[in-house]
N, C-alpha and C positions, 0 to 999 in steps of 0.2 A: 540361630535362627535366624531362616532363609528370607530374607528381604525381596518385595518386587518394588519397583517403582512405577506409578501411573504416569503415560508420555501420549501426546498426539503426536500425530505425525509434522505437522507444521512448527513444532518445536525443536525438530530435527533438520527437514528437509532444508537445504541452504542453508544450514550451519555445519560447517564441517567439524567444529569443535566440540558439539554436542552429545553425541555418544561416550567421547572418552571420560567428558563432564560426566555424565551420568555413571558410567561406570565407576569413578572414582570415589563416587558417593560409599561405595562398598555392599552394591545391591546385585544379587546373581541376576535378575532376572527386571525387563522392562512388560508391564501390562499398557499394549502400546491400543488406540482408538482405532478399531475396524471399519464402526459403524458406530455413527453420535448424534447426540440430537443437537440443535440448534444453540448456539451460545458465544456471547463474547467476552475473549480470552489475551490477559497479557501474555507477552512473550518477552522478557527484561533482557533476555543476553544474546536475540536472535542479531545477527546482523545488517541482515534486511527490510523488518519490521519491529513494531511494539506491540500492536494490538492486532488480531485477527477476529475477524465477524465470520461467523458460519452463522450463512442467512435461514437454514433449514434442515433435517434432521435429513444425515445423506450416508449412505456406503463411501467411505474412502481410498476404493478399490472400483475397477471397471464393473458392474455388476453382469450377472455370466445369462447364458441363456435362456436360463428355466424361467425367465420372467417375459419372454416373447408374449405378446397377443395376451399377456392377465393385463388386469384392470388395479388391482393393486400388486405396487413393485416398488421396490426402493429409487430414493433417487438420488442420481451422485452429485457430489459435490462441484460446485461452483470452484472460482481461482483461489479460494482459502484451501482448499486440496485437491488439484489439477493430476489428473491422469489416475496412477495407482501410486497412492501417496503415501498409501501402506507399504507396501511393498519397496520402495526406496526408502522410505526410514526403517524398515523391518531389515532390509541388508546391511546399512551401516551398523544400525545398533548392535547388531550380531556379528560384523564385523570386529566391535569393540568387547566380543567376549562374553556379551550380553544372550541370555536365552529368551528368545521374545513368544510372549503367550498375546493373544485377540482381546482385544475387549469390546462388546458387543453390548451398545444400547437397544432396547426391543420395543417394548410397549410403552414407548414416549415418542409422541411424532407427530409435532404441530400442524406440519403442512399435509400430514394426511386427512386428519381429523377437517383440515380448512376445505379440500379438497376432495374430500369424499364424507360430508358428515354424518351420513349413518352409520359411520362407524366407531363412533365418538360413543363415551359414556355419558346418559342423559339421566340429571337428577331428578328427584319427585316431584320438583319445580317445573320439570322441561326443561333446564337450561343445559347445553351440551359442553362437552369438555373434550375440545379439540386438540387439545396433546396427550388426551390419554383413551387411545385406542381401547375397544371394548374388547376383553379376550375370550366373551363367550359366543363372539357370532364365528360361526365356520371359516367363512372366507379369511377373516382378520386371524384366527388361528392357522389357514394353513400358508398365508405371509408369513406369520412370526416363526413358526416352525422351519419354514425354509431360507428367510432371511438366517435365525441361528445358524442353520446348515453353512449357509455359504459363507458368512461373515467370519464364521469362527475359525474355519478351516482353510486359511491362507499358508499359501507357501512360507515356509523355513517357521512355521507358528507349532510351539509345540506344547500350548494346552490354550484353552479360553477361559474368560468369567465375562458370564452372561449378566448383563443389568439388565432391572425393569423386565424381567418374566414373570408377571402375577399382574396382579391389580394396581393401575395406577387410579387418582381420583380426585377430590378438590385440591390438595395440598399440592403446588407447583410454582417451582421458582420462574413467577412470569415477570416480563419487563413490567416496572412500571409497577406492582405488585401494589391492589389497593383492598386488600381481604382481611386487613386482621384489629380490625373495627369490633370486630364482636368474639370474645373468647368463645368458640367454638368446643373445644377442648377435644379429650380423645374420642370421647363417645357421639360429640356434634359432626366431627372429622369423619366418623365411620359414617353414619346418617346421611349425610350430604356427599358421601361418595358410592352410597349405591345408588345401580345402572337401573334404566325401567328402559331400556330399548328392547325391542319386540322379544330378541333370543333371552333376557333376562328375564320379562316377564313371563316366557314362558317357562322357564325354569324356577321362577315361583313359583310356579302353578304345580310342580311339579315335586314342592315341598308340602303343598296343601296349602300355600298359602295364594289367598286372591291377590292380584298384583294391584286394584286400583285401593282395592281397602287397603294394602301395604303402601301404598302410597298416601293416600291420606294419614294413617298413623306416623308416616314420617315426619309429614307437616304438624301434624297438631303436637306430636313429640317435639319440634324442634321451637313450635310458637315462644315458651317461657323462653329459652336461650334470645331468641331474638331480641327481646325486652330485655335480655342483661341478667337474666340468671346463671350461675354457675351451671356448668355441666358436668356431671360426677365425670373422673375420672375411669378408664379402664373398662372390661368387659360386663362389669357390674352395673355402669354407667349406661352400657347401650341396653344390657336387660332392665334396667328402670324407667330408659324412655319408650320404650317400644314395647315391654312385655318380653319374661323369657324366652317363650313359645314362638312367638314368633324375631325375635332376634332370632333365637338359634334354628332358623329355618333357613332365614338370610345368609348365615354364616356357613350353615350345611353346604347351600346351593355353592355360593363363594368358592368357600373352601375344596371343593370337588373340581371344580373349572380350573383352577389355578395349578391344583397339583397334575390334572389330566395333562394340561398345557405344558407345564414344568417335563411332565416326563416324554412327552413327544419330542420338544425340542431335545432334550438329552439324549433319548434317540436318534433322533436323527443327525445331532451332528456326530457321534459315536461312529455310525453309520458312515459317516463322509470322511471320517480323521483316521488317520495312519495309527497302530497300535501304538499303546502308552501314551495319547495324547490324552492331557488332563482335563476335566469340564467340573466347572468352578461356578457357583451362584452367587451375585448378591443379594441379603438374606439377612431378615426381621427374624427374631423366631417368637413373634407373636402372629398368626396367622392371620387375622383380618384387619392389619397394617398392609396401608397401601404404600406405594411409591418407588422408588431406585430401588431399594434396597427389599426387595419382593417379600409381605407375609409369609411364614412356611411352618407348618409343621417339624422340628429337628428329626426325629425320627425320620419321618418318611421323605427327607429330603436329600440325607445322608443314604437312606437306601437306595435313593435313586442316579444322585451328581459323585462327585469325587469328593466334594467337599464344600464347603460357605468361606463367603468373604462380607465379614460382619464388620458395623458402623461402629468404632471403640472410642473416636472423639469423644472426646467428656466421658469417659469409664469405658470398662471394658465388659460390664453387667453381662451385656447381650452375647459373650461370648459362655457362658455358661452354662445353659439349656443343649447348646449344641455339643459342650465337652459333654453333658449327663448321656448325651444319647451315642458318641462315636462309639464305631466297630470296625475295625479293622483296618486302623489307621489311617481316616480322610484327613483332610487339611482343613484347618479351621484358620482360616485367617482374620490377624487383627488388623485395620483398615484405620488408619492414624491420618489427619489433616498435620501436614507438617509445614503449612504456610501461614504464617502468622497472622496475615492481613486477613485469613477468614476463618478466623477461629483455632486455628494448630497451635499446637507448641512444642515447635521445635526441639527447644532447649530442655525439656522433660523428655525427649522421645525412648531415650534409656530406661530411664525408673518407668513409663508407659508399658514398654515391653514387660518390663519384667513383670509388671503385675496382671497383663493378657497372658502370657507364659504362665501365672499360678493357674490363672482361671481355667484354661485348656488351649490357649492357641497353639497351634504348633506351626505359624507365617506370618508375617508383619507384611502389609503394603501401605504405600506412604504417599498419600497426596497432597502436592504432583509435584513431581521433579521439573516441569516447563513452569507450572506458574510459581514457583516458590521465588524467593529474592536471596541473592547471593548470601548476604546470611544464615535464611532458614537452612540453604543448603551445609555452611557451613558447620550450623549445629546437626544436622543430619549426617553427615560424616565423621564428627566426632562423635557422636551416639553408637554409631554404626560400629566404628573399630573398637568402642567399649566391651558392646554387647557381647 
């Protein structure tokens, strides 16, 4: 089974041993970040540093002329990825015989929300989520589509994997996070992720919903949750809190908005890419879910993109809904964390891969070759040698 390892440019640039080390794991491909959100990352083997702090979401190459004069445009990276950091790393990795695909983070950008607060998701209480651009807003959609095309189709890349191409909501790995005091559950997370910006209010109206009444209903539905009442899981829980008709109206608006953005972004990437360029989405098979793995309808997304990257750490069950809808051999890549300190299990990688394959996975993604310890990488090397 074909495997690819996720990598940041700063894992490679300045470390002449990195390309051969990654190729020696037994992977055929690397998924190399070209546009990424803010992060603080270990580089446990780099000869010049041990911690890299990416201060804000940025493109890891010089942004092009298409952004001239536009209000919403990508930010270049600072000293954590200067110049064409992506290009430098891609050349080195390709020189080690690895096929390079881009890793593009889209609707997840705290600096964009801080500098342009009107672009952010705003909840029923009026709180803005600066990390979560609202994908219903025309200017934001245009920005995301153009960013997808530019960041995906970098020189030498043979494909791309688009992350956060859908709704982002309350859930976010925020610095010093203090949001776990109340157990919102799946249903509460959905209600707290509903957006009430002007574009979304108009969208709810087109579904026959009064946006003010909807916001009141969301707040009322959440009152027992704030007092500690358990929130039922799944879509049934959302319907119980909001009522089936109202819940269905919100989902219809959000599903249609995400689908049309995904279609537009994939189309833009393909128009910019050479023949044979593969376009995958990081995806969750439950369309109302938010986050880095965008909630999608499996049949729809497999008719739009060449495949999906599916989160499988802790179990590969999310692969099956995509496998049931597979036609004409799409890529269904099982994404497994191989960093022990981040909840991964590199020691069971071979067994986990077999289970993912049984459920319908056709490829593996390994998160993350740059973050893993030497011991974790040794386990990956052994597992891929057995598989």
